[in-house]
N, C-alpha and C positions, 0 to 999 in steps of 0.2 A: 407585425405578428401579434394574431388577435385572435379569441377564440372565432370572430366572425373572417377572418381573413389571414388563415392558416399558413405563416410563412411566408412562403414564394409564390403569393397568387395562382400557381398552380392548380388544376384538377389532380386527387389524389388517383393515383393509379386503384383500377377495379378491384384487386384483392389488398389494398393497405387500407389500415381503419382509415376514418373521415377523423380529419384535424393532425396530420403525421404528413411532413414534408421530405422527402430527400433533396439535400442541395450538391450537385454534383459538378456543377459548373459556375462558372463565373458569373453569369448573368443571375443566375439561381442567388448566388452568393450576395449580389450586389442588392438583391431584393429583398431578400431576409435581412442583411446589413439596414437597408432602408425602414422596413418595416418594425427593428427593433429600436432605433431609433425615433420613431414614430412613436410608439407604445408607452402607453402613460402605468403601463406595471412599476411598479417600484423595484421588482427583482426579476431574477432569470433564473430557472433551474438549470443544473449543469451536470453533465457527466461525462464520462469519457469510457470506451472501449479500446481495449489495445489485444496485441496479439502474444503474449510473452507464453503461452501454454503452448503455442504452435510454430515459435520463431524465436532462434539465439538473441537476436538483435530486437529488442522490443521498441514497439510505435506504436503512435495513436493512430489507431484506422478509422475512429469514429468520433466527431463531437455530439454529444446531444443536448440539444437546449428546448426550454418551454415555457411559455408565461400561461397563464390559467385560460385551458381550452385548445392549445394548440402546441406543438411539437417538431422541432426541427434539426434533421439528422445532417450532421455535415462530414461530408466527404474528404477527409485530409488525403486520402490515396488518391483522388482523380488530380493531383496539383494545382491544387485550388492556393493562391496566396489567402493566407489565414488570417494575416498582418493586420489590417483593417477591421474583421472582425472582433481579433484579442484587445485588439484596442479599446475600444468599445466595452468588450466583457468588460476590460479591466478598469471601467470607470463604473460599472452596476455595480450592484447587492446581489452577490452571487448566491445559490441556493445550492448547496450538496448533501449528499450522506457520504461519510468517509471519506473526508477530502483531504486528506494526505495524500494517499494515492494517487487523485486526480491533480493535483497542484503540483505535484512531483513529477507528473509524465509531461502536463505543460509547463512545466518550469523548464525540465528538462530538453524538451522536445524544441519550445520556441522562446523562450526566456519570459516564459508570461507570468506575471505578480498581479494578484487577487487582491484590489484595494479594502470590501469589504465581502465577508461571509457569514450562512448561515450554516452550519454542520450538525446535520439531524441526528449523528451519532453521538457527538458528544453531548449533544442536549438530553439526549436518552440514559448517558452515563451518570449526566447530573440530576437527572432525575431520580436515579436509581433503577432504573428499569434493567432487569434481569438479558430480555433477547434483544438485543440491541442492533438486530441486522435489518436490514430495509425492509424484507417479506415479513418480516417477524411485526415491527412499526405499522406496517399499513393495513394489517390485517386485524391487529388490536386496536389500532384506532380510528381507521376507516370502514372496515370492512372489506378491504381491497386484496385479493387473491393474485400474487405475481404470480405467473410460470414461470422457473428459474431452469428450464430445459437449458434452452439457450447460452447459459451462463459461462463455461467454457466453450464456446462453440470458436473457432477459427474465425475471429473480424475481420481477417486479410482478404477472405473469400470476396469474390465480385463475380456475377451483382450477389446483393444482399437478399437473399431468400425472402418473402413475407413474414414468417414467423421471427426471424432474426431482427426485424423492421420492428412488428411491435413489443418484442421484446426489450428492445433498444429505449423504443419511446418512454415505455410502462417505468421507466427507472427513472424520469424526471416528470411525467405529466401527474402526477400525485404529492410531488414535493412542498407546492405551496398549502394545499389545505394541511397537509403535515406540519409544516411548519407552524400554520396557526393553531394547530393542535398543542404542540411542543411548547412554544411563545407562551402561550398562555399559562402553561403550569410553571414553566421558568417564572414568571412574574407570581404569580400566586405562591411559589413557595420562597420569594423572594433571591431567586439564583440567576435571573437574567444578565445581572452584571456579572457574574462568574462566567455566562459562557459567550461573552460578548469579550469579556479579555481573552479568555481560550481562543475564541475562535481570530481576534486579531494577532495571538503570536502565532498560530499556525500560519493564516495569511503571510505572514512576514518573515517565515524561514525562507531559508535559501535553497535549499535541497541541492547540494555541488552532487557531480557525477561522482558514482562509485568509481573506487581506484581498485584497479588489481591490486593482490596480496599473495602473490607467489607463495610465499613460505606458511599462509593460513585457509586460502581459498578451499583447499582441499581438505582440509580437516570436518567434513559434515560428521552428522550424528551418525554414531556406530565405530568412526576411528580408532578413540580412545582404548575401545575395547579388544583393538588387533594387537598382536606383538609390534615391536619395532621393526622387526622386516618386514612382517606385513605390510606397515604401514609404509616401508620404501616401496613395496611394489606396488600399494593401493597408489599413492603420490605418482609414479609414472604411469600408472594405467589411466589413471583421472584427468592426467594431462593430455594423452594421448585422445581419449574422448573428448577431452575440451575442445583440442584442435579440431579434431572431426564434426564435433557440433558448431564449431564457427564456420568452418569451411561450406556446410551444407545449411546453414543458418534455421537448423531445427534445435528444440530445449537438449539440453545434453542426456536427461533421463530416457528421451525417444530414440538417443544414439545407443546406449546400453543403462540399464536401471542401475541405480547405485548399491542395490542390494547385491544385484548380479556382479557389479565391480569387485564388490567385498570380498564375495565368493571366489572368486577368480584370483585374489592377491593372496588369498589364503592357499589355496592349491599352487600358485606359482610358489611362494613361501615355503611351500613343503616341497618342493622340486618336479612336480609336476610340469610336462614341457610337451605332451602331445596338444595339439589346439582345440581338437574337439572336445578333451575334459576340462581344459582352461575355460572355453567359451562353450558352454554347452548350451543350443537355441536350438526349439525347433525348427526354425527357418536359419538358415547358413549366414553370416554375417559376410557381407562385401569382403572378394580377397583384398583387397587394397588395404581395408580396414582391420582387418586379421593380420597384415604385414604389421602394419603401425602399430598393433597391441603385443605383437610377439618382441620387436624391435625397445618397447617400451619394458617388457619382461627380462630383456636382455640387459637391458643397463641396469635396471634395479641387482640383478644379479651377478653383477660387476661394481655395486657399491661394498665399499669396507662397513663393518657391522659399526664403526665411528661416524658412518655417515649414514645411518639410520634414523628417520626422524623420532624424536621421543613424544610423550604423551602431552596432549594440548595441557597447559594449564593457566591458570590466572595471575597476574601479579601478586606474588606474595607480598602482604604486608605485614608490618610489623604491628603488634598486637598493641592494642590502645586503651586501656583498662576503661580510662575516662571516659574517653570516644564510646567505646561499646555500652557502657552505662548512661550516658548521655542520651546515644539513639533508643536504648530500650524503653527510657522514661518518657522520650517524643511517640513511641510506637505504643505504648499503651496508651498515652492521649490521643493520636490520632485514631484506633480501635474504639473508643469511647465516643470521641467524634460521629465517627463513620457508623455505628449505631443508634446514634441520636439523631442522626439526619438521613439516616436508610440507604448509605452509600455504600458502594465495596471499598474498603481500606485502600486500595490501590489509587481508587479516584482522587480520595481526599489527600493523599502525600505518598509520592511510591517510597521504598527503604533508602534509592538514592537520594532523593530530596530530603529524606530526614536527617542520614548522615551529612547531608551536604550543610544544612539549619545546623546541627552539632557541632560541627568542626567551625563554624563561622562564631556561635556563641561560646565555643572555649577557647579561641583564638581569642576574641575581645575580652574575657574576662567575665561576661555578664551576660544577663538574658537582655535580647535585641529586640527593639519594636517591630513591626509591619516593615516600615521603611527601609530600616537599617537592615533587614533579612532580604528584601527584594534587592536591596544595592549591591550585597555582598553575595547571594546566592543564584538570583537570576530566577526563583521562585515567582510563581504567580502569586501577585499582589491578594488574592483573596483566601488563598494558600497560607499565606503569612499571618493574614490576620486570623485568621481559626485555629494556626498554630500557637499563638501569642497571646488570644483570647482568656 
């Protein structure tokens, strides 16, 4: 896989940009793997496309890879065995933008764990860049304009139309040049070690599967503004929508928008019984779904007030004046550091991290050095060194 040998040794389709190859069968995958193993480039750019905007069960629909001059789009939906390819990539330096999302998808879907990464979004944050999106960075640093038309396209559709192929490839084709630009600035500012530490921490993250929490999953934005009775109706309607979305394998918001679900809960709690008034849509809902929603309303009506859910509240912490005072002092120091370094204060240290540091120092009864802070809190070493400096 090189600029002169576009991934699979196959000629690109007439409507596909030169240097982009689709890998849709085992022969092409074997050819890609052989080319990657023979390639002398030190790093491989990688990105993924998923389908969470169009399906309930999110899955990896495309894996984009690039070395300077060429890109390969690997299609997991073609039934390919990605094991050998991912095993190879696990040994390579990988270039990504916003790596946490891609690593989470690959970890949960395939058990993949990267050895070494360079995350261009993290690099931009550590340089104090305000606009850290890939399109903004490529425009500012390389003069490259990305067409984001297909950002929310359905990546599970097949065949992939040429505009989607071009879009997917554009996310990796320029990463090597972007990394060179960002790395040079990190070195100039003495922050490359910071970035390497953050990337190593991210690469080692386990990304466990998300566990369902029936007591709280339904507590979305806006539910605290409902009355307890309205929340009871919303909870039952939300569960009915969730079951329907799972059955159809579509995102819940496509089954019934959340804001509309809250309006329906208010009407139901007020005593409205007419389905047309409860679920007012210009296009009628499927009859079977209407029956499921009405059953949910009936379940909520039968609940006694003692079973109505209260507002969501965080854990009540016992006020600790000493801790709050220590956090305030650390916050003031952090903010001074952020101004001097030209960074967002949250990049230097989050409030949660400051609280952990303050708690560790109060527990020890003294100021801790960087080694002790890292051991006690798990904070990044570079952050610890800044906060104790």
